[in-house]
SETOR-59129 format. One record per residue: residue in one letter; y, z, x of N, C-alpha, C in turn. Coordinates in steps of 0.001 Angstrom, whole numbers, plus 500000, padded with zeros to 6 digits. Layout:
REM residues N
AYZXYZXYZX;...
//
This chain:
REM residues 63
M250912537331367894249862538454367981248590537907368708;F248094536767368050246876536306368498246935535597369835;G248228535088370131248457534595371496248448535584372572;K248924536826372208248890537874373279247479538314373487;I246777538504372497245346538981372535244450537822373459;S244776536618373111243911535544373741244407535476375281;F245665535719375520246168535665376883245560536819377605;I245307537941377013244746539145377797243128538861377974;I242589538165377059241119537899377205240930536930378354;L241853535871378408241770534867379467242050535475380880;L242944536383380864243336537132382150242107537890382552;I241417538564381768240316539363382192239165538517382681;A239010537420381965238017536371382379238288535860383787;F239572535508383995239933535084385301239719536099386350;I239935537302386016239804538417387034238396538523387329;A237545538543386366236117538652386427235466537430387278;L235905536247386971235548535160387886235955535173389304;A237212535676389383237742535812390771236830536809391647;I236428537852390949235566538845391676234272538272391970;M233610537641390895232330537106391075232230536052392148;F233254535264392277233192534244393368233965534455394621;D234558535650394624235445536154395734236591535193396028;W237336534768394998238528534053395212239579534885395736;F240380534415396583241480535146397005241216536484397628;G240003536673398116239752538113398719239684539148397600;S239307538778396440239460539759395308238319540807395271;R237348540521396004236177541577396073236714542791396781;D237370542447398022237983543613398803238963544403397981;L239793543728397224240860544402396467240161545275395392;A239067544612394807238461545486393753237770546648394304;E237139546537395487236505547739396052237441548810396509;K238504548321397013239655549259397352240171550114396127;G240369549272394944240778549933393821239762550895393189;M238469550632393263237462551493392826237363552641393631;D237600552613395041237625553824395827238879554672395600;K239990554129395276241162554913394856240906555586393435;A240283554873392629239968555424391322238950556570391478;S237921556442392296236974557516392570237696558718393085;V238668558555394009239412559715394613240173560377393504;A240769559605392630241599560177391632240669561067390653;V239378560426390310238565561172389327238039562552390032;E237761562544391415237482563672392117238507564744392112;H239762564214392243240804565171392299241071565852390862;L240884565019389868240872565589388444239888566606388144;E238659566296388665237564567204388459237856568598389141;E238413568534390457238611569734391143239870570584390355;T240853569833389919241910570454389143241355571182387915;G240452570467387272239872570990385834239052572184386225;D238381572042387337237460573439387755238348574531387986;K239485574320388638240520575451389057241085576022387714;V241432575084386883242042575593385615241039576356384825;S239803575844384710238772576669383998238607578010384533;K238547578124385806238336579480386536239484580348386204;V240819579830386156241882580675385777241800581096384406;I241328580238383460241286580663382048240142581680381908;E239096581487382482238018582417382552238537583906383090;T239261583876384096239806585090384669240723585737383613;I241541585035383060242482585516381975241731586151380927;N240765585352380419239914585876379269239187587182379567;E238716587362380814238042588524381246239035589698381261;K240254589413381822241211590576381835241582590998380430;E241624590233379522241983590501378108240907591496377551;K239728591256377849238692592086377291238683593425377748;
//
């Protein structure tokens, strides 16, 4: 158990160092990943807004 946790911590530390010092072009990869995550969040926001509008419409029709 402790070995798995320490491995994960070491892996995260290595990834952080790789981004800090731009080893293996990791900054570009991190930026691309963040861009994709941003797009995913925007898509989820839009979907949530649409669902909220549908729920509001249903609630208004029931009244």
